[in-house]
ZAMIKOL-936761 format. One record per residue (C-alpha): residue number from 1; residue in one letter; x, y, z. Coordinates in Angstrom, 1 decimal, always signed. Example, Ala and Ser with C-alpha at 12.3 -4.5 7.8 and 13.67 -1.06 7.14 Angstrom:
REM residues 2
+-----+---+--------+--------+--------+
:   k : r :      u :      v :      w :
+-----+---+--------+--------+--------+
:   1 : A :  +12.3 :   -4.5 :   +7.8 :
:   2 : S :  +13.7 :   -1.1 :   +7.1 :
+-----+---+--------+--------+--------+
END
This chain:
REM residues 314
+-----+---+--------+--------+--------+
:   k : r :      u :      v :      w :
+-----+---+--------+--------+--------+
:   1 : M :  +37.3 :  -22.1 :  -21.0 :
:   2 : K :  +35.0 :  -23.1 :  -18.1 :
:   3 : S :  +37.3 :  -21.4 :  -15.6 :
:   4 : K :  +37.2 :  -18.2 :  -17.6 :
:   5 : K :  +33.4 :  -18.2 :  -17.7 :
:   6 : T :  +33.3 :  -18.8 :  -14.0 :
:   7 : V :  +35.6 :  -15.8 :  -13.4 :
:   8 : I :  +33.5 :  -13.6 :  -15.6 :
:   9 : T :  +30.3 :  -14.7 :  -13.9 :
:  10 : L :  +31.8 :  -14.1 :  -10.4 :
:  11 : S :  +33.1 :  -10.7 :  -11.5 :
:  12 : V :  +29.6 :   -9.7 :  -12.8 :
:  13 : L :  +28.1 :  -10.9 :   -9.5 :
:  14 : V :  +30.6 :   -8.9 :   -7.5 :
:  15 : V :  +29.9 :   -5.8 :   -9.5 :
:  16 : L :  +26.2 :   -6.2 :   -9.1 :
:  17 : L :  +26.6 :   -6.7 :   -5.4 :
:  18 : I :  +28.7 :   -3.6 :   -5.1 :
:  19 : I :  +26.0 :   -1.6 :   -7.1 :
:  20 : L :  +23.3 :   -3.0 :   -4.8 :
:  21 : I :  +25.2 :   -2.2 :   -1.6 :
:  22 : G :  +25.9 :   +1.3 :   -2.9 :
:  23 : G :  +22.3 :   +1.8 :   -3.9 :
:  24 : T :  +21.1 :   +0.6 :   -0.5 :
:  25 : V :  +23.3 :   +3.0 :   +1.4 :
:  26 : F :  +22.3 :   +5.8 :   -1.0 :
:  27 : M :  +18.6 :   +5.2 :   -0.7 :
:  28 : F :  +18.8 :   +4.9 :   +3.1 :
:  29 : N :  +20.7 :   +8.2 :   +3.4 :
:  30 : F :  +18.7 :  +10.0 :   +0.8 :
:  31 : S :  +15.4 :   +9.0 :   +2.4 :
:  32 : L :  +16.2 :   +9.1 :   +6.1 :
:  33 : A :  +19.2 :  +11.3 :   +6.8 :
:  34 : S :  +18.2 :  +14.4 :   +8.8 :
:  35 : Q :  +18.0 :  +17.5 :   +6.6 :
:  36 : T :  +17.9 :  +20.2 :   +9.3 :
:  37 : S :  +19.8 :  +23.4 :   +8.6 :
:  38 : A :  +20.7 :  +26.6 :  +10.4 :
:  39 : T :  +18.0 :  +28.6 :   +8.5 :
:  40 : D :  +15.1 :  +26.2 :   +9.1 :
:  41 : E :  +13.5 :  +28.4 :  +11.8 :
:  42 : E :  +13.7 :  +31.5 :   +9.6 :
:  43 : D :  +12.5 :  +29.8 :   +6.5 :
:  44 : S :   +9.6 :  +28.1 :   +8.4 :
:  45 : Y :   +8.3 :  +31.4 :   +9.7 :
:  46 : A :   +8.7 :  +33.0 :   +6.3 :
:  47 : Y :   +6.6 :  +30.2 :   +4.8 :
:  48 : L :   +4.0 :  +30.6 :   +7.5 :
:  49 : F :   +3.9 :  +34.4 :   +7.3 :
:  50 : E :   +2.9 :  +34.3 :   +3.6 :
:  51 : H :   -0.5 :  +34.3 :   +5.3 :
:  52 : T :   -1.1 :  +37.6 :   +7.1 :
:  53 : Y :   -3.4 :  +36.2 :   +9.8 :
:  54 : M :   -0.7 :  +33.8 :  +10.8 :
:  55 : K :   +1.9 :  +36.5 :  +11.2 :
:  56 : E :   -0.5 :  +38.6 :  +13.3 :
:  57 : W :   -1.2 :  +35.7 :  +15.5 :
:  58 : V :   +2.4 :  +34.5 :  +16.0 :
:  59 : D :   +3.6 :  +38.1 :  +16.5 :
:  60 : S :   +0.9 :  +38.4 :  +19.3 :
:  61 : L :   +2.1 :  +35.1 :  +20.8 :
:  62 : H :   +5.7 :  +36.3 :  +20.9 :
:  63 : H :   +4.7 :  +39.7 :  +22.2 :
:  64 : H :   +3.0 :  +38.0 :  +25.2 :
:  65 : S :   +5.7 :  +35.3 :  +25.6 :
:  66 : A :   +3.0 :  +32.7 :  +25.0 :
:  67 : L :   +4.8 :  +30.6 :  +22.5 :
:  68 : K :   +7.2 :  +28.5 :  +24.6 :
:  69 : D :   +9.8 :  +25.8 :  +24.2 :
:  70 : T :  +10.1 :  +22.6 :  +26.1 :
:  71 : F :  +12.5 :  +19.7 :  +25.9 :
:  72 : I :  +12.5 :  +16.1 :  +27.1 :
:  73 : L :  +15.0 :  +13.3 :  +27.1 :
:  74 : A :  +13.8 :  +10.1 :  +25.3 :
:  75 : E :  +14.5 :   +6.7 :  +26.8 :
:  76 : D :  +17.6 :   +6.4 :  +24.6 :
:  77 : G :  +18.9 :   +9.8 :  +25.7 :
:  78 : A :  +17.9 :  +11.8 :  +22.6 :
:  79 : K :  +16.9 :  +15.4 :  +23.4 :
:  80 : L :  +13.6 :  +16.2 :  +21.9 :
:  81 : H :  +11.9 :  +19.6 :  +21.5 :
:  82 : A :   +8.4 :  +20.9 :  +21.3 :
:  83 : L :   +6.5 :  +24.2 :  +21.1 :
:  84 : Y :   +3.5 :  +24.8 :  +23.2 :
:  85 : V :   +0.9 :  +27.5 :  +23.8 :
:  86 : K :   -1.6 :  +27.6 :  +26.7 :
:  87 : S :   -5.2 :  +28.7 :  +25.8 :
:  88 : A :   -6.0 :  +32.3 :  +26.3 :
:  89 : E :   -8.6 :  +31.3 :  +28.8 :
:  90 : E :   -8.3 :  +28.1 :  +30.8 :
:  91 : S :   -9.4 :  +25.1 :  +28.8 :
:  92 : P :   -9.9 :  +21.4 :  +29.5 :
:  93 : N :   -8.9 :  +20.5 :  +25.9 :
:  94 : T :   -5.5 :  +20.0 :  +24.3 :
:  95 : A :   -4.3 :  +19.3 :  +20.8 :
:  96 : L :   -1.0 :  +17.5 :  +20.2 :
:  97 : I :   -0.1 :  +18.4 :  +16.6 :
:  98 : I :   +2.5 :  +16.4 :  +14.6 :
:  99 : H :   +4.3 :  +17.7 :  +11.5 :
: 100 : G :   +5.3 :  +15.9 :   +8.3 :
: 101 : Y :   +8.5 :  +14.7 :   +6.6 :
: 102 : T :  +11.3 :  +17.3 :   +6.7 :
: 103 : D :   +9.0 :  +19.8 :   +8.2 :
: 104 : N :   +9.0 :  +21.0 :  +11.8 :
: 105 : S :   +6.8 :  +22.3 :  +14.6 :
: 106 : I :   +6.8 :  +25.9 :  +13.3 :
: 107 : R :   +5.4 :  +24.8 :   +9.9 :
: 108 : M :   +2.4 :  +23.2 :  +11.7 :
: 109 : L :   +1.4 :  +26.4 :  +13.5 :
: 110 : M :   -1.5 :  +26.8 :  +11.1 :
: 111 : I :   -3.1 :  +23.8 :  +12.7 :
: 112 : G :   -2.0 :  +25.3 :  +16.0 :
: 113 : H :   -4.0 :  +28.4 :  +15.1 :
: 114 : L :   -7.1 :  +26.2 :  +14.3 :
: 115 : Y :   -7.0 :  +24.7 :  +17.8 :
: 116 : N :   -5.6 :  +27.5 :  +19.9 :
: 117 : K :   -7.0 :  +30.7 :  +18.4 :
: 118 : V :  -10.2 :  +29.4 :  +16.8 :
: 119 : L :  -11.2 :  +26.5 :  +19.2 :
: 120 : G :   -9.5 :  +27.8 :  +22.4 :
: 121 : Y :   -7.4 :  +24.7 :  +23.1 :
: 122 : N :   -4.0 :  +24.3 :  +24.6 :
: 123 : I :   -1.6 :  +23.1 :  +22.0 :
: 124 : L :   +1.7 :  +21.2 :  +21.9 :
: 125 : L :   +3.7 :  +20.7 :  +18.7 :
: 126 : P :   +6.7 :  +18.3 :  +18.9 :
: 127 : D :   +9.7 :  +18.3 :  +16.5 :
: 128 : L :  +10.1 :  +14.7 :  +15.5 :
: 129 : R :  +13.5 :  +13.1 :  +15.5 :
: 130 : G :  +15.9 :  +14.6 :  +13.0 :
: 131 : H :  +13.7 :  +17.7 :  +12.6 :
: 132 : G :  +13.7 :  +21.1 :  +14.0 :
: 133 : K :  +15.4 :  +21.4 :  +17.4 :
: 134 : S :  +15.2 :  +17.7 :  +18.2 :
: 135 : D :  +18.1 :  +15.3 :  +18.1 :
: 136 : G :  +18.3 :  +12.6 :  +15.5 :
: 137 : E :  +20.7 :  +11.7 :  +12.8 :
: 138 : Y :  +17.9 :   +9.8 :  +10.9 :
: 139 : I :  +14.3 :  +10.4 :  +10.2 :
: 140 : Q :  +12.1 :   +7.7 :  +11.8 :
: 141 : M :   +9.0 :   +7.9 :   +9.5 :
: 142 : G :   +6.7 :   +7.9 :  +12.5 :
: 143 : W :   +7.5 :   +4.4 :  +13.7 :
: 144 : K :  +10.0 :   +5.2 :  +16.4 :
: 145 : D :   +8.4 :   +8.6 :  +16.8 :
: 146 : R :   +5.2 :   +7.0 :  +18.1 :
: 147 : L :   +7.0 :   +6.0 :  +21.3 :
: 148 : D :   +8.2 :   +9.6 :  +21.7 :
: 149 : I :   +4.6 :  +10.8 :  +21.2 :
: 150 : L :   +3.7 :   +8.7 :  +24.2 :
: 151 : Q :   +6.2 :  +10.7 :  +26.2 :
: 152 : W :   +4.8 :  +14.0 :  +24.8 :
: 153 : I :   +1.3 :  +12.9 :  +25.9 :
: 154 : D :   +2.7 :  +12.7 :  +29.5 :
: 155 : V :   +4.2 :  +16.2 :  +29.1 :
: 156 : T :   +0.8 :  +17.6 :  +28.1 :
: 157 : T :   -0.7 :  +16.3 :  +31.3 :
: 158 : Q :   +2.2 :  +17.9 :  +33.2 :
: 159 : L :   +1.6 :  +21.3 :  +31.4 :
: 160 : Y :   -2.2 :  +21.3 :  +31.3 :
: 161 : G :   -3.3 :  +18.9 :  +34.1 :
: 162 : D :   -4.0 :  +15.2 :  +34.4 :
: 163 : T :   -7.5 :  +15.5 :  +33.3 :
: 164 : T :   -6.9 :  +17.4 :  +30.1 :
: 165 : R :   -8.8 :  +15.9 :  +27.1 :
: 166 : M :   -6.6 :  +15.4 :  +24.0 :
: 167 : V :   -6.9 :  +15.1 :  +20.3 :
: 168 : L :   -3.9 :  +14.1 :  +18.2 :
: 169 : H :   -3.7 :  +15.8 :  +14.7 :
: 170 : G :   -1.0 :  +15.0 :  +12.2 :
: 171 : I :   -0.3 :  +15.8 :   +8.5 :
: 172 : S :   +1.6 :  +13.5 :   +6.1 :
: 173 : M :   +4.3 :  +11.7 :   +8.1 :
: 174 : G :   +2.7 :  +13.3 :  +11.1 :
: 175 : A :   -0.5 :  +11.6 :  +10.1 :
: 176 : A :   +1.2 :   +8.3 :   +9.9 :
: 177 : T :   +2.8 :   +9.0 :  +13.3 :
: 178 : T :   -0.7 :   +9.7 :  +14.6 :
: 179 : M :   -2.1 :   +6.5 :  +13.3 :
: 180 : M :   +0.9 :   +4.5 :  +14.5 :
: 181 : T :   +0.4 :   +6.0 :  +18.0 :
: 182 : S :   -3.3 :   +5.2 :  +17.9 :
: 183 : G :   -2.7 :   +1.5 :  +18.1 :
: 184 : E :   -0.7 :   +1.7 :  +21.3 :
: 185 : E :   -2.1 :   +1.5 :  +24.8 :
: 186 : L :   -3.2 :   +5.0 :  +25.6 :
: 187 : P :   -4.5 :   +6.9 :  +28.6 :
: 188 : D :   -8.2 :   +7.5 :  +28.7 :
: 189 : N :   -7.8 :  +11.3 :  +28.2 :
: 190 : I :   -6.9 :  +10.6 :  +24.5 :
: 191 : K :  -10.3 :  +11.2 :  +22.9 :
: 192 : C :   -9.8 :  +11.2 :  +19.1 :
: 193 : F :   -7.4 :  +11.5 :  +16.2 :
: 194 : V :   -7.2 :  +13.5 :  +13.0 :
: 195 : E :   -5.0 :  +12.1 :  +10.3 :
: 196 : D :   -4.4 :  +14.2 :   +7.1 :
: 197 : C :   -2.8 :  +12.4 :   +4.1 :
: 198 : G :   -0.9 :   +9.7 :   +6.0 :
: 199 : Y :   +0.6 :   +6.6 :   +4.4 :
: 200 : T :   -0.4 :   +2.9 :   +5.0 :
: 201 : S :   +3.2 :   +1.9 :   +5.7 :
: 202 : V :   +6.8 :   +3.0 :   +5.2 :
: 203 : W :   +7.2 :   +0.1 :   +2.8 :
: 204 : D :   +4.2 :   +1.2 :   +0.7 :
: 205 : E :   +5.3 :   +4.8 :   +0.6 :
: 206 : F :   +8.9 :   +4.2 :   -0.3 :
: 207 : A :   +8.0 :   +1.5 :   -2.9 :
: 208 : H :   +5.6 :   +4.1 :   -4.5 :
: 209 : K :   +8.3 :   +6.8 :   -4.6 :
: 210 : L :  +10.9 :   +4.3 :   -6.0 :
: 211 : K :   +8.5 :   +3.4 :   -8.8 :
: 212 : A :   +7.1 :   +6.9 :   -9.5 :
: 213 : E :  +10.3 :   +8.8 :   -9.4 :
: 214 : Y :  +12.9 :   +6.3 :  -10.6 :
: 215 : G :  +10.9 :   +3.6 :  -12.4 :
: 216 : L :  +12.4 :   +0.9 :  -10.2 :
: 217 : P :  +10.7 :   -2.1 :   -8.8 :
: 218 : A :  +10.6 :   -2.9 :   -5.1 :
: 219 : F :  +12.9 :   -5.9 :   -5.5 :
: 220 : P :  +15.7 :   -6.0 :   -4.5 :
: 221 : L :  +16.5 :   -2.4 :   -3.4 :
: 222 : M :  +13.5 :   -2.1 :   -1.0 :
: 223 : H :  +14.4 :   -5.3 :   +0.7 :
: 224 : T :  +18.1 :   -4.5 :   +1.2 :
: 225 : T :  +17.4 :   -0.9 :   +2.3 :
: 226 : S :  +14.8 :   -2.1 :   +4.8 :
: 227 : L :  +17.3 :   -4.6 :   +6.2 :
: 228 : Y :  +19.9 :   -1.8 :   +6.4 :
: 229 : C :  +17.3 :   +0.4 :   +8.2 :
: 230 : K :  +16.7 :   -2.4 :  +10.7 :
: 231 : M :  +20.5 :   -2.4 :  +11.4 :
: 232 : K :  +20.7 :   +1.4 :  +11.8 :
: 233 : N :  +17.4 :   +2.4 :  +13.3 :
: 234 : G :  +16.1 :   -0.8 :  +14.8 :
: 235 : W :  +13.0 :   -1.2 :  +12.5 :
: 236 : G :  +12.2 :   -2.3 :   +9.0 :
: 237 : F :  +10.0 :   -0.8 :   +6.4 :
: 238 : K :   +7.2 :   -3.4 :   +6.6 :
: 239 : E :   +6.8 :   -3.4 :  +10.4 :
: 240 : A :   +6.4 :   +0.4 :  +10.3 :
: 241 : T :   +2.8 :   +0.2 :   +9.4 :
: 242 : A :   -0.1 :   +2.6 :  +10.1 :
: 243 : L :   -2.5 :   +0.1 :   +8.6 :
: 244 : E :   -1.9 :   -2.5 :  +11.3 :
: 245 : Q :   -1.9 :   +0.1 :  +14.0 :
: 246 : V :   -5.3 :   +1.6 :  +13.1 :
: 247 : K :   -6.8 :   -1.9 :  +13.3 :
: 248 : K :   -6.1 :   -1.7 :  +17.0 :
: 249 : C :   -7.4 :   +1.8 :  +17.5 :
: 250 : N :  -10.5 :   +2.1 :  +19.7 :
: 251 : R :  -10.9 :   +5.9 :  +19.6 :
: 252 : P :  -12.6 :   +7.9 :  +16.9 :
: 253 : M :  -10.6 :   +9.0 :  +13.9 :
: 254 : F :  -11.1 :  +11.6 :  +11.1 :
: 255 : F :   -9.4 :  +10.7 :   +7.8 :
: 256 : I :   -8.6 :  +13.6 :   +5.4 :
: 257 : H :   -6.9 :  +13.2 :   +2.0 :
: 258 : G :   -6.4 :  +15.2 :   -1.2 :
: 259 : G :   -8.1 :  +13.7 :   -4.2 :
: 260 : N :   -5.2 :  +14.6 :   -6.4 :
: 261 : D :   -2.4 :  +13.5 :   -4.0 :
: 262 : T :   +0.4 :  +11.7 :   -5.9 :
: 263 : Y :   +3.0 :  +12.0 :   -3.1 :
: 264 : V :   +1.0 :   +9.8 :   -0.7 :
: 265 : P :   -1.4 :   +8.4 :   -3.2 :
: 266 : T :   -5.1 :   +9.1 :   -2.5 :
: 267 : Q :   -5.9 :   +5.4 :   -2.7 :
: 268 : M :   -3.9 :   +4.7 :   +0.5 :
: 269 : V :   -6.6 :   +6.4 :   +2.6 :
: 270 : Y :   -9.3 :   +3.8 :   +1.7 :
: 271 : P :   -7.7 :   +0.7 :   +3.2 :
: 272 : L :   -6.8 :   +2.8 :   +6.3 :
: 273 : Y :  -10.4 :   +4.0 :   +6.7 :
: 274 : E :  -11.8 :   +0.4 :   +6.1 :
: 275 : A :   -9.3 :   -1.1 :   +8.6 :
: 276 : K :  -10.3 :   +1.3 :  +11.4 :
: 277 : P :  -13.0 :   -0.2 :  +13.7 :
: 278 : G :  -15.5 :   +1.9 :  +15.4 :
: 279 : E :  -16.3 :   +5.6 :  +15.0 :
: 280 : K :  -14.7 :   +7.3 :  +12.0 :
: 281 : E :  -15.2 :   +9.9 :   +9.2 :
: 282 : L :  -13.6 :  +10.3 :   +5.8 :
: 283 : W :  -13.2 :  +13.5 :   +3.8 :
: 284 : V :  -11.5 :  +13.2 :   +0.4 :
: 285 : I :  -11.2 :  +16.6 :   -1.3 :
: 286 : P :  -11.2 :  +16.7 :   -5.1 :
: 287 : E :   -8.3 :  +18.3 :   -6.9 :
: 288 : V :   -6.3 :  +18.9 :   -3.7 :
: 289 : E :   -2.7 :  +17.8 :   -3.7 :
: 290 : H :   -0.5 :  +16.5 :   -0.9 :
: 291 : A :   -0.8 :  +18.2 :   +2.4 :
: 292 : D :   -2.7 :  +21.2 :   +0.9 :
: 293 : A :   -6.2 :  +20.5 :   +2.3 :
: 294 : Y :   -5.9 :  +23.2 :   +5.0 :
: 295 : W :   -4.5 :  +25.9 :   +2.8 :
: 296 : D :   -6.8 :  +25.2 :   -0.1 :
: 297 : H :  -10.0 :  +24.9 :   +1.9 :
: 298 : T :   -9.2 :  +26.6 :   +5.2 :
: 299 : E :  -12.7 :  +27.5 :   +6.2 :
: 300 : E :  -14.2 :  +24.0 :   +5.5 :
: 301 : Y :  -11.1 :  +22.3 :   +7.0 :
: 302 : V :  -11.7 :  +24.3 :  +10.3 :
: 303 : D :  -15.4 :  +23.6 :  +10.3 :
: 304 : R :  -15.1 :  +19.9 :   +9.6 :
: 305 : T :  -12.3 :  +19.5 :  +12.2 :
: 306 : R :  -14.3 :  +21.4 :  +14.8 :
: 307 : N :  -17.4 :  +19.4 :  +14.1 :
: 308 : F :  -15.6 :  +16.1 :  +14.4 :
: 309 : V :  -13.5 :  +16.7 :  +17.5 :
: 310 : S :  -16.3 :  +18.5 :  +19.4 :
: 311 : K :  -18.3 :  +15.3 :  +19.4 :
: 312 : Y :  -15.7 :  +13.5 :  +21.5 :
: 313 : M :  -13.8 :  +16.1 :  +23.6 :
: 314 : H :  -15.9 :  +15.7 :  +26.7 :
+-----+---+--------+--------+--------+
END
């Protein structure tokens, strides 16, 4: 009888283990496998051109061959892509603009318009790994991307000169990437940061989505998937933290978040803001959902961004 119970217990444990392994691989691939497709560029421009002024501006850039591509090789051999536009008149200022999860450089051209067309800056917009025209089987959620951004910072100095003053501006995963980069050792020409609806850490964001969308607790799936990610990507969910990085940031940062953001919950911005030492500003916009601050309040977004960065770009 005891032997039969033991066999049943072991069988149940094996089944549970198989389910957990399957769930781990599924969660990893569902969350982090690259989702680029052949129609991304066309679809991204169609999304952008829903706004007439964006079509007019991008058409003008194309007409004058001003919207250009550039590529770099990362240290691990990955080929990475970015768009860039020089200012119409020579400018000492540059904005490095970072897109969000499953987006690409094209879909961030509205922020490019803000800096290039309105403020007269040079701009550079990378495609993060697994997005756009950049290599990458898996999305890196900003953590590995922060090291690529350090290379893109070097590229901007090659394009626009060693003395170009820079602001990093990211939305969603791009905002997390911006904050993760802000804690690294940076050249003096990086003057400030703008983060729009970034998450505290990959662990916090995925745990939130797991609970909100599937009603599942963090244990054990988050732990096993984080370990699997460590094996595949070289980093785990808890180490990929914007919160710890902003604690080391010694340049000014502007925090923006929608007051009705349920994708990256609004409450994430407060510990980030509190953790950041030194000069900073916070703008939480009532009733705005995830990554909609620019589109919902374009004029105010432009004004507040201009007012913030202009204080430090000198």
